[in-house]
VOPAGU-2260 file (C-alpha; in pm, 1 decimal, decimal comma):
REM VOPAGU-2260
SITE   aa  ch    i         X         Y         Z
SITE  MET   A    0       5,9      22,1       2,8
SITE  LYS   A    1     167,7     340,8     -73,3
SITE  HIS   A    2      86,4     642,2     150,6
SITE  LYS   A    3      30,9     983,5      -4,6
SITE  LYS   A    4     286,2    1230,7      44,2
SITE  LYS   A    5     168,6    1549,2     238,6
SITE  THR   A    6     215,9    1850,5      44,3
SITE  ASP   A    7     130,6    2092,9     322,5
SITE  PHE   A    8     436,9    1991,1     571,2
SITE  HIS   A    9     742,0    2210,0     590,8
SITE  VAL   A   10    1019,3    2245,7     743,9
SITE  VAL   A   11    1060,9    2599,9    1002,7
SITE  GLN   A   12    1461,8    2719,6     974,4
SITE  ASN   A   13    1641,9    2894,7    1298,1
SITE  THR   A   14    1522,8    3240,8    1310,8
SITE  GLU   A   15    1658,4    3548,9    1538,7
SITE  ASP   A   16    1438,6    3529,0    1857,1
SITE  VAL   A   17    1200,8    3846,4    1849,7
SITE  THR   A   18    1277,8    3882,5    2202,3
SITE  GLU   A   19    1721,6    3961,8    2165,8
SITE  LEU   A   20    1611,5    4239,2    1946,7
SITE  VAL   A   21    1375,1    4407,8    2180,2
SITE  ILE   A   22    1608,5    4419,9    2426,3
SITE  ASP   A   23    1920,9    4532,5    2185,5
SITE  LYS   A   24    1671,4    4803,0    2110,6
SITE  VAL   A   25    1640,0    4875,6    2414,4
SITE  LEU   A   26    1999,9    4834,9    2549,8
SITE  ALA   A   27    2093,5    5097,7    2251,5
SITE  GLU   A   28    1834,9    5340,1    2338,2
SITE  LEU   A   29    2006,1    5333,0    2712,5
SITE  ARG   A   30    2299,6    5371,7    2553,0
SITE  GLU   A   31    2275,2    5699,7    2340,8
SITE  GLU   A   32    2032,0    5815,9    2652,9
SITE  ASP   A   33    2371,8    5761,5    2901,9
SITE  GLY   A   34    2534,9    5955,0    2620,0
SITE  ILE   A   35    2309,5    6250,4    2610,1
SITE  GLN   A   36    2274,8    6235,3    3029,5
SITE  GLU   A   37    2654,9    6313,9    3037,0
SITE  ASP   A   38    2655,6    6556,0    2817,0
SITE  ILE   A   39    2381,8    6714,0    3005,0
SITE  GLU   A   40    2566,0    6661,2    3335,4
SITE  GLU   A   41    2903,0    6835,8    3207,0
SITE  GLN   A   42    2661,9    7118,8    3058,7
SITE  VAL   A   43    2497,2    7225,1    3407,0
SITE  ARG   A   44    2917,5    7156,0    3596,4
SITE  GLN   A   45    3018,7    7428,8    3327,3
SITE  HIS   A   46    2711,5    7655,3    3477,0
SITE  LYS   A   47    2783,5    7565,8    3804,0
SITE  LYS   A   48    3127,7    7670,4    3759,6
SITE  ASN   A   49    3076,3    8005,0    3532,9
SITE  ARG   A   50    2829,2    8079,5    3797,5
SITE  ARG   A   51    3098,9    8041,7    4114,2
SITE  ILE   A   52    3367,9    8241,7    3869,1
SITE  ARG   A   53    3101,8    8555,6    3811,0
SITE  ILE   A   54    2993,9    8588,4    4129,5
SITE  THR   A   55    3312,9    8521,0    4287,0
SITE  ALA   A   56    3428,6    8785,1    4084,8
SITE  ILE   A   57    3101,7    9024,5    4161,0
SITE  SER   A   58    3221,4    8936,7    4544,5
SITE  THR   A   59    3555,8    9074,6    4513,7
SITE  LEU   A   60    3491,2    9377,8    4297,5
SITE  ALA   A   61    3241,9    9450,3    4594,5
SITE  LEU   A   62    3471,4    9395,2    4866,3
SITE  VAL   A   63    3752,7    9633,4    4662,3
SITE  ALA   A   64    3487,5    9904,4    4653,5
SITE  ALA   A   65    3413,4    9882,5    4964,0
SITE  ILE   A   66    3747,9    9915,4    5104,6
SITE  THR   A   67    3808,2   10159,0    4935,8
SITE  ILE   A   68    3535,4   10393,4    4997,3
SITE  PHE   A   69    3604,9   10309,8    5367,0
SITE  LEU   A   70    3960,5   10380,1    5338,3
SITE  ILE   A   71    3831,9   10738,2    5191,6
SITE  ILE   A   72    3635,7   10790,9    5416,3
SITE  HIS   A   73    3843,0   10710,6    5740,2
SITE  LEU   A   74    4190,9   10761,4    5641,9
SITE  GLN   A   75    4157,9   11099,4    5595,9
SITE  THR   A   76    4173,1   11455,4    5828,9
SITE  TYR   A   77    3851,8   11657,2    5778,3
SITE  THR   A   78    3828,9   12027,4    5861,3
SITE  SER   A   79    3452,9   12123,9    5783,4
SITE  ALA   A   80    3153,4   11983,3    5987,7
SITE  ARG   A   81    2726,4   12018,4    5873,4
SITE  VAL   A   82    2457,6   12038,5    6089,9
SITE  ILE   A   83    2246,0   11716,7    6035,2
SITE  THR   A   84    1996,0   11828,3    6245,6
SITE  LYS   A   85    1914,7   12020,3    6554,5
SITE  TYR   A   86    1753,4   12004,1    6817,8
SITE  GLU   A   87    1675,9   12245,6    7162,1
SITE  ASN   A   88    1834,4   12191,1    7545,6
SITE  GLY   A   89    1677,3   12491,6    7663,9
SITE  SER   A   90    1973,6   12545,5    7829,5
SITE  ASP   A   91    2178,7   12884,9    7962,9
SITE  GLY   A   92    2501,2   12961,2    7976,4
SITE  ASN   A   93    2573,8   12828,5    8329,9
SITE  VAL   A   94    2514,3   12423,6    8236,5
SITE  ASN   A   95    2814,5   12188,1    8199,6
SITE  TYR   A   96    2738,2   11861,6    8047,5
SITE  ILE   A   97    2954,4   11493,1    8034,8
SITE  GLN   A   98    2862,3   11216,5    7855,0
SITE  PHE   A   99    2647,2   10905,5    8042,2
SITE  ALA   A  100    2446,3   10600,0    7978,6
SITE  ASP   A  101    2278,7   10675,1    7642,1
SITE  GLY   A  102    2300,3   11037,7    7645,7
SITE  MET   A  103    2429,5   11262,2    7906,5
SITE  LEU   A  104    2387,1   11416,9    8208,9
SITE  LYS   A  105    2294,5   11809,1    8214,5
SITE  TYR   A  106    2360,3   11984,1    8571,1
SITE  SER   A  107    2411,1   12301,0    8737,9
SITE  LYS   A  108    2385,3   12494,5    9024,0
SITE  ASP   A  109    2032,0   12365,6    9033,0
SITE  GLY   A  110    1988,3   12106,8    8919,5
SITE  ILE   A  111    2083,6   11762,1    8682,2
SITE  ALA   A  112    1933,0   11556,7    8440,7
SITE  LEU   A  113    1973,3   11292,9    8185,8
SITE  VAL   A  114    1958,1   11404,5    7844,2
SITE  ASN   A  115    1870,3   11160,9    7564,8
SITE  ARG   A  116    2043,7   11207,8    7226,9
SITE  LYS   A  117    1736,4   11365,9    7112,8
SITE  GLY   A  118    1779,0   11659,7    7400,5
SITE  LYS   A  119    1432,4   11530,8    7552,0
SITE  GLU   A  120    1494,2   11494,2    7936,7
SITE  ALA   A  121    1446,0   11105,1    8108,2
SITE  TRP   A  122    1461,6   11277,7    8476,3
SITE  ASN   A  123    1521,9   11562,1    8669,9
SITE  GLN   A  124    1669,3   11557,4    9012,2
SITE  PRO   A  125    1677,8   11960,6    9178,6
SITE  TYR   A  126    1877,7   12018,3    9403,3
SITE  GLN   A  127    2083,6   12356,6    9518,3
SITE  ILE   A  128    2455,9   12320,5    9520,6
SITE  LYS   A  129    2673,6   12622,3    9527,0
SITE  ASN   A  130    2989,0   12448,2    9284,3
SITE  PRO   A  131    2902,5   12121,9    9150,5
SITE  ILE   A  132    3161,7   11863,8    9044,3
SITE  VAL   A  133    3032,0   11513,4    8847,8
SITE  ASP   A  134    3191,6   11179,2    8885,5
SITE  THR   A  135    3103,0   10897,3    8659,1
SITE  TYR   A  136    3134,6   10501,9    8662,2
SITE  TYR   A  137    3089,5   10474,5    8288,3
SITE  ASN   A  138    2783,8   10418,4    8226,8
SITE  GLU   A  139    2665,0   10278,9    8506,6
SITE  ALA   A  140    2622,3   10534,7    8810,9
SITE  ALA   A  141    2721,0   10908,5    8893,1
SITE  VAL   A  142    2781,5   11078,9    9154,4
SITE  VAL   A  143    2753,0   11473,6    9246,3
SITE  ALA   A  144    2861,1   11669,0    9482,9
SITE  ASP   A  145    2914,2   12022,2    9672,3
SITE  LYS   A  146    3301,6   12161,1    9628,7
SITE  GLY   A  147    3373,4   12317,5    9928,7
SITE  GLY   A  148    3013,9   12250,2   10043,8
SITE  ASN   A  149    2880,9   11899,0   10236,6
SITE  THR   A  150    2618,9   11787,4    9976,9
SITE  MET   A  151    2674,1   11429,0    9733,8
SITE  MET   A  152    2372,0   11293,9    9505,9
SITE  VAL   A  153    2423,9   10956,3    9394,9
SITE  LEU   A  154    2226,0   10900,6    9062,4
SITE  ASP   A  155    2196,9   10621,7    8811,5
SITE  ARG   A  156    2052,9   10547,3    8487,2
SITE  GLU   A  157    1683,9   10599,3    8622,8
SITE  GLY   A  158    1726,3   10857,3    8931,4
SITE  LEU   A  159    1822,5   10955,9    9228,5
SITE  LYS   A  160    1925,6   10658,2    9440,5
SITE  GLY   A  161    2069,4   10910,1    9745,7
SITE  GLU   A  162    2160,9   11135,3    9947,1
SITE  ILE   A  163    2452,9   11206,5   10111,6
SITE  GLN   A  164    2537,8   11492,0   10405,1
SITE  THR   A  165    2873,8   11496,9   10520,9
SITE  THR   A  166    3055,4   11674,6   10821,0
SITE  LEU   A  167    3326,1   11857,6   10659,3
SITE  PRO   A  168    3331,8   11964,8   10294,6
SITE  VAL   A  169    3435,7   11771,0    9990,1
SITE  GLU   A  170    3696,1   11793,8    9792,8
SITE  LYS   A  171    3691,6   11515,2    9589,5
SITE  ALA   A  172    3419,0   11244,0    9511,0
SITE  VAL   A  173    3392,8   10910,6    9327,9
SITE  VAL   A  174    3187,1   10663,2    9269,4
SITE  SER   A  175    3142,5   10285,5    9175,5
SITE  ALA   A  176    2892,7   10073,4    8899,1
SITE  GLN   A  177    2710,4   10030,5    9248,5
SITE  GLY   A  178    2692,0   10372,8    9420,7
SITE  ILE   A  179    2947,2   10350,5    9662,1
SITE  VAL   A  180    3090,9   10706,6    9679,2
SITE  CYS   A  181    3446,4   10724,8    9843,4
SITE  ALA   A  182    3506,4   11123,2    9930,7
SITE  VAL   A  183    3821,9   11321,4   10091,3
SITE  LEU   A  184    3663,1   11554,8   10338,9
SITE  LYS   A  185    3909,7   11890,5   10388,5
SITE  ASN   A  186    4056,1   11943,8   10676,0
SITE  ASP   A  187    4372,7   12202,1   10757,1
SITE  THR   A  188    4530,7   11971,0   10924,7
SITE  SER   A  189    4420,9   11581,2   10823,9
SITE  PRO   A  190    4194,1   11535,0   10582,4
SITE  LYS   A  191    3947,5   11254,0   10638,3
SITE  ILE   A  192    3846,5   10951,0   10346,5
SITE  ILE   A  193    3529,8   10834,2   10399,6
SITE  CYS   A  194    3292,0   10576,1   10215,8
SITE  TYR   A  195    2955,7   10594,8   10213,4
SITE  ASP   A  196    2677,9   10365,4   10022,4
SITE  ALA   A  197    2413,5   10473,3    9778,8
SITE  ALA   A  198    2174,9   10545,2   10081,4
SITE  GLY   A  199    2461,0   10798,7   10221,9
SITE  ASN   A  200    2548,1   10431,1   10517,1
SITE  LEU   A  201    2920,4   10505,8   10648,8
SITE  LEU   A  202    3102,8   10196,1   10558,1
SITE  VAL   A  203    3461,4   10281,3   10656,9
SITE  GLU   A  204    3661,7   10630,3   10777,2
SITE  LEU   A  205    3971,4   10652,0   10724,6
SITE  ALA   A  206    4214,8   10941,9   10897,8
SITE  THR   A  207    4515,2   11110,0   10776,5
SITE  SER   A  208    4813,3   11354,6   10802,0
SITE  LEU   A  209    5042,2   11492,7   10646,7
SITE  THR   A  210    5309,4   11333,5   10901,9
SITE  GLY   A  211    5118,1   10961,1   10875,6
SITE  THR   A  212    4969,0   10854,9   10620,6
SITE  GLY   A  213    5073,2   11178,4   10346,2
SITE  TYR   A  214    4859,4   11391,0   10211,2
SITE  PRO   A  215    4560,9   11231,2    9970,3
SITE  MET   A  216    4660,7   11340,1    9599,1
SITE  ASP   A  217    4399,6   11142,2    9416,9
SITE  VAL   A  218    4161,5   10824,8    9518,7
SITE  GLY   A  219    4023,1   10575,2    9316,4
SITE  ILE   A  220    3729,2   10292,5    9350,3
SITE  SER   A  221    3672,6    9938,2    9187,1
SITE  GLU   A  222    3400,3    9895,0    8949,0
SITE  ASP   A  223    3212,3    9624,7    9279,5
SITE  GLY   A  224    3310,3    9899,3    9527,7
SITE  LYS   A  225    3541,4    9696,8    9772,0
SITE  LEU   A  226    3839,6    9798,4    9727,8
SITE  LEU   A  227    3926,4   10193,1    9774,5
SITE  LEU   A  228    4309,3   10304,5    9597,0
SITE  VAL   A  229    4472,2   10628,1    9748,8
SITE  SER   A  230    4794,8   10794,4    9621,1
SITE  TYR   A  231    4968,3   10984,9    9948,0
SITE  LEU   A  232    5214,0   11245,4    9947,7
SITE  CYS   A  233    5453,6   11250,8   10245,8
SITE  VAL   A  234    5784,2   11398,8   10350,0
SITE  GLN   A  235    6018,3   11136,9   10465,0
SITE  ASP   A  236    6398,7   11175,1   10575,6
SITE  GLY   A  237    6384,0   11538,7   10371,0
SITE  LYS   A  238    6250,9   11290,9   10064,3
SITE  LEU   A  239    5912,7   11345,9    9868,2
SITE  VAL   A  240    5802,7   10999,2    9948,6
SITE  THR   A  241    5430,5   10852,0    9742,4
SITE  LYS   A  242    5270,0   10613,0    9896,8
SITE  VAL   A  243    5011,4   10373,0    9701,6
SITE  LYS   A  244    4759,5   10207,3    9932,8
SITE  TYR   A  245    4485,0    9933,2    9866,9
SITE  TYR   A  246    4208,0    9899,6   10080,8
SITE  ASN   A  247    4004,7    9591,9   10102,9
SITE  PHE   A  248    3611,3    9677,0   10221,9
SITE  GLU   A  249    3464,2    9326,8   10227,1
SITE  GLY   A  250    3385,5    9132,5   10526,0
SITE  GLU   A  251    3416,9    9276,3   10876,5
SITE  LYS   A  252    3719,5    9447,6   11014,3
SITE  ASP   A  253    3830,4    9487,1   11372,2
SITE  ARG   A  254    4057,0    9764,7   11317,7
SITE  ILE   A  255    4134,1   10043,6   11045,6
SITE  GLN   A  256    4440,5    9909,6   10977,7
SITE  ASP   A  257    4317,4    9582,7   10877,0
SITE  TYR   A  258    4103,1    9768,0   10628,6
SITE  GLU   A  259    4479,3    9787,3   10409,3
SITE  VAL   A  260    4589,6    9489,3   10191,7
SITE  THR   A  261    4855,5    9574,2   10008,9
SITE  GLY   A  262    5123,7    9919,1    9958,5
SITE  ASP   A  263    5441,0   10000,5    9816,5
SITE  ASP   A  264    5669,4   10385,7    9836,8
SITE  TYR   A  265    5813,0   10534,6    9621,5
SITE  GLU   A  266    6069,3   10781,7    9636,5
SITE  ASN   A  267    6130,5   11133,9    9438,0
SITE  ILE   A  268    5829,4   11067,7    9251,5
SITE  VAL   A  269    5410,7   11279,5    9282,9
SITE  ALA   A  270    5179,0   11119,8    9191,0
SITE  PRO   A  271    4845,6   11299,6    9129,5
SITE  SER   A  272    4674,7   11072,6    8975,7
SITE  ALA   A  273    4506,5   10694,2    9040,3
SITE  PHE   A  274    4254,9   10520,7    8898,9
SITE  PHE   A  275    4055,5   10178,2    8860,4
SITE  MET   A  276    4009,6   10103,4    8449,9
SITE  ASN   A  277    3806,7    9809,6    8526,4
SITE  LEU   A  278    3785,2    9547,6    8809,7
SITE  LYS   A  279    4125,1    9409,7    8782,1
SITE  THR   A  280    4354,3    9659,2    8642,4
SITE  SER   A  281    4440,1   10002,1    8806,6
SITE  VAL   A  282    4620,2   10266,3    8746,8
SITE  VAL   A  283    4883,4   10540,7    8930,0
SITE  VAL   A  284    5048,3   10796,3    8741,7
SITE  GLY   A  285    5333,0   10988,7    8857,9
SITE  ASP   A  286    5547,0   11275,6    8713,5
SITE  ASP   A  287    5774,7   11065,0    8528,6
SITE  ARG   A  288    5630,4   10718,2    8534,2
SITE  MET   A  289    5309,5   10475,7    8546,7
SITE  PHE   A  290    5200,1   10223,6    8782,7
SITE  PHE   A  291    4980,0    9927,1    8633,4
SITE  TYR   A  292    4827,0    9717,0    8948,4
SITE  SER   A  293    4657,9    9407,6    8874,3
SITE  GLY   A  294    4407,4    9178,0    9059,6
SITE  GLU   A  295    4082,4    9254,0    9295,3
SITE  GLY   A  296    4131,1    9107,7    9604,4
SITE  LYS   A  297    4507,8    9191,6    9681,0
SITE  PRO   A  298    4649,2    9374,0    9356,5
SITE  LYS   A  299    4943,9    9401,5    9291,2
SITE  LEU   A  300    5250,2    9592,0    9078,9
SITE  GLU   A  301    5268,2    9477,2    8731,6
SITE  LYS   A  302    5458,2    9697,3    8472,2
SITE  THR   A  303    5630,3   10002,8    8540,1
SITE  VAL   A  304    5636,0   10230,8    8281,1
SITE  LEU   A  305    5866,6   10520,4    8186,5
SITE  LEU   A  306    5821,2   10832,5    8080,2
SITE  ASN   A  307    6075,6   11067,0    7879,7
SITE  LYS   A  308    5849,7   11389,3    7888,0
SITE  LYS   A  309    5655,2   11605,8    8123,4
SITE  ILE   A  310    5308,9   11525,1    8178,8
SITE  LYS   A  311    5010,5   11750,9    8055,5
SITE  SER   A  312    4694,8   11546,5    8126,3
SITE  VAL   A  313    4598,1   11167,3    8161,2
SITE  PHE   A  314    4242,6   11055,4    8096,1
SITE  HIS   A  315    4098,1   10735,1    8054,3
SITE  SER   A  316    3846,9   10474,5    7941,1
SITE  SER   A  317    3789,2   10087,6    8064,4
SITE  ARG   A  318    4049,9   10038,1    7771,4
SITE  TYR   A  319    4287,2   10281,5    7790,2
SITE  VAL   A  320    4499,3   10528,7    7923,1
SITE  GLY   A  321    4579,5   10866,9    7784,0
SITE  LEU   A  322    4829,1   11092,4    7809,8
SITE  ILE   A  323    4898,9   11431,1    7667,6
SITE  LEU   A  324    5312,1   11438,2    7663,1
SITE  LYS   A  325    5505,8   11796,2    7626,0
SITE  ASN   A  326    5754,6   11765,5    7372,9
SITE  GLU   A  327    6104,7   11888,5    7529,2
SITE  ARG   A  328    6257,4   11987,9    7227,5
SITE  LYS   A  329    6017,3   12118,8    6974,1
SITE  ALA   A  330    5710,9   12265,5    6959,7
SITE  GLY   A  331    5383,2   12080,8    7046,1
SITE  TYR   A  332    5281,4   11721,4    7228,4
SITE  GLU   A  333    5283,1   11404,5    7151,5
SITE  LEU   A  334    4918,4   11189,2    7189,2
SITE  CYS   A  335    4990,8   10854,6    7305,2
SITE  LEU   A  336    4746,6   10566,6    7433,7
SITE  PHE   A  337    4850,9   10209,7    7646,9
SITE  ASN   A  338    4616,8    9945,4    7698,1
SITE  ALA   A  339    4509,3    9757,2    8027,1
SITE  SER   A  340    4904,7    9591,0    7997,0
SITE  GLY   A  341    5059,3    9908,3    7979,5
SITE  LYS   A  342    5164,8    9870,2    7635,2
SITE  LYS   A  343    5211,3   10184,1    7448,6
SITE  VAL   A  344    4933,3   10137,8    7140,3
SITE  MET   A  345    4905,5   10517,0    6974,9
SITE  SER   A  346    5151,7   10758,4    6988,1
SITE  GLU   A  347    5114,5   11091,1    6756,3
SITE  GLU   A  348    5219,5   11480,1    6735,2
SITE  PHE   A  349    4946,4   11767,6    6750,3
SITE  THR   A  350    5025,6   12116,5    6799,4
SITE  GLY   A  351    4789,9   12371,4    6992,1
SITE  ASP   A  352    4599,0   12328,6    7362,6
SITE  PHE   A  353    4302,5   12206,3    7437,9
SITE  SER   A  354    4169,8   12235,2    7736,2
SITE  ASN   A  355    3945,8   11913,8    7729,5
SITE  VAL   A  356    4022,8   11543,2    7628,4
SITE  LYS   A  357    3826,9   11217,4    7668,4
SITE  ILE   A  358    3824,3   10918,9    7525,6
SITE  SER   A  359    3493,2   10765,7    7382,1
SITE  GLY   A  360    3500,3   10458,1    7207,8
SITE  ASN   A  361    3796,8   10428,0    6999,6
SITE  GLN   A  362    3824,6   10792,3    6996,1
SITE  VAL   A  363    4003,6   11061,5    7159,0
SITE  LEU   A  364    3856,8   11368,2    7156,3
SITE  MET   A  365    3990,1   11703,4    7207,8
SITE  TYR   A  366    3793,0   12033,7    7210,8
SITE  ASP   A  367    3852,6   12403,0    7361,8
SITE  GLY   A  368    3653,1   12741,6    7273,8
SITE  LYS   A  369    3522,0   12633,3    6896,2
SITE  LYS   A  370    3871,1   12437,6    6786,1
SITE  CYS   A  371    3818,4   12027,7    6764,4
SITE  SER   A  372    4054,0   11738,6    6688,9
SITE  VAL   A  373    3992,0   11366,1    6683,7
SITE  TYR   A  374    4189,6   11087,7    6630,8
SITE  THR   A  375    4119,1   10706,0    6579,1
SITE  ARG   A  376    4273,8   10466,9    6828,2
SITE  THR   A  377    4468,8   10361,9    6545,4
SITE  GLY   A  378    4637,4   10706,6    6481,7
SITE  ILE   A  379    4425,0   10863,1    6234,6
SITE  HIS   A  380    4356,1   11199,6    6264,4
SITE  LYS   A  381    3988,4   11250,1    6192,6
SITE  TYR   A  382    3882,9   11590,2    6222,5
SITE  ASP   A  383    4091,5   11892,3    6254,0
SITE  GLY   A  384    3883,9   12211,1    6290,7
SITE  GLU   A  385    3638,2   12446,3    6441,3
SITE  LEU   A  386    3322,7   12441,8    6503,1
SITE  ASP   A  387    3023,3   12729,5    6514,2
SITE  SER   A  388    2992,3   12780,2    6878,9
SITE  ASN   A  389    3159,8   12699,7    7154,9
SITE  ILE   A  390    3195,5   12332,1    7230,2
SITE  LEU   A  391    3055,1   12216,5    7584,0
SITE  GLU   A  392    3040,5   11811,1    7495,4
SITE  ILE   A  393    3077,9   11583,1    7203,6
SITE  PHE   A  394    3101,9   11226,4    7151,2
SITE  PRO   A  395    3098,8   10968,2    6847,0
SITE  VAL   A  396    2701,0   10820,9    6733,5
SITE  VAL   A  397    2643,8   10527,9    6458,7
SITE  GLY   A  398    2659,8   10685,2    6140,0
SITE  VAL   A  399    2995,8   10777,2    5918,8
SITE  ASN   A  400    3153,7   11082,2    6083,9
SITE  LYS   A  401    2847,4   11156,1    6287,1
SITE  TYR   A  402    2862,7   11347,2    6632,7
SITE  ILE   A  403    2663,9   11455,2    6882,1
SITE  VAL   A  404    2713,0   11815,3    6999,0
SITE  ILE   A  405    2648,1   12035,5    7296,9
SITE  SER   A  406    2750,7   12379,8    7239,3
SITE  THR   A  407    2636,2   12699,4    7428,4
SITE  ASN   A  408    2416,7   12723,5    7098,7
SITE  GLY   A  409    2218,0   12416,7    7177,3
SITE  MET   A  410    2241,0   12018,8    7081,9
SITE  ASP   A  411    2314,4   11968,7    6720,4
SITE  VAL   A  412    2407,7   11571,1    6470,4
SITE  ILE   A  413    2714,4   11705,7    6328,2
SITE  ARG   A  414    2874,7   11501,0    6035,3
SITE  PHE   A  415    3225,6   11550,5    5963,2
SITE  VAL   A  416    3297,7   11739,1    5534,6
SITE  LYS   A  417    3592,6   11801,4    5362,3
């Protein structure tokens, strides 16, 4: 039997798998996309780099411009002043001013007031004092005393803290930050040094004598009111001797002598100025040298600064001691500043006489009548000229070359200009 041949049967040959084709296509697309992604990332990196370069360049130019402007403003000497704002102060010709707190103390024989920087009174304390003298402990406390009289008043930012009546005429008074007052009371034979609290309570009384302790040339009291510094002048064996003594009032003492914690004697030296710069640093200024003491409970001598010129005036802040020294072989003076360690940090020559010299911040201000001269801590002569009227007080305020000036014409905010 013969079989019939099936004609619809055929053989399928091996062909490429469709799945592999799809995979290859996807991989190719991914490889292509990777290349695109790398190009994009490179462009982004380049853009960021260019942006950083532009920002750095702009910042550098801005910094250079700012430094240039700063140097132009601060490294030149101005000779004129322009009034920016005028304020009324309602004062007559017998009023004095001293910088205090955020403004100034305005005082006369009839009373004392705290005046803000717009000429407005924060408080006003009336009194009758014939010859008022004022001492401040920076911006914390003040005492106004009747020199030659018997009245002292203690004040702070808020007003009156207490009133003190003395048995002997007041020669000098100093105050601590807490309102503790030390006064030198005048007596023909033996002046007294008496300390009071702000309420007028007697704390300590020290007797002095020309033949014993010596005559008190100056006194200083520490910020916390616990230490008293006295510079005495006496004669021993035919020689002038300055005795520097420190008294500590902390704790109960059985005898007056127990208050004395340390002292030094200096032959052939007169020291008319003694003060505390801050809680830890005190200074005694002699006729040809300065003594820097350090310590709170029992100060000790840290440095002696010898001077080769005569001292015309002494002034200080919590950071600097300032001296006006008279030149020996040429006209004029030397203005110099020393830091709390006794290191000279500024020295500048100048001419002219100024009856008022003070430190305010990092500036030294000298004025007399209409004349005014200002130096910075770095020795830049910032201003040299005259104002419109006699200066009673001047100090810098926030702003470029801005100052508050109290004069016989009133209170002005001024700016130094060329």
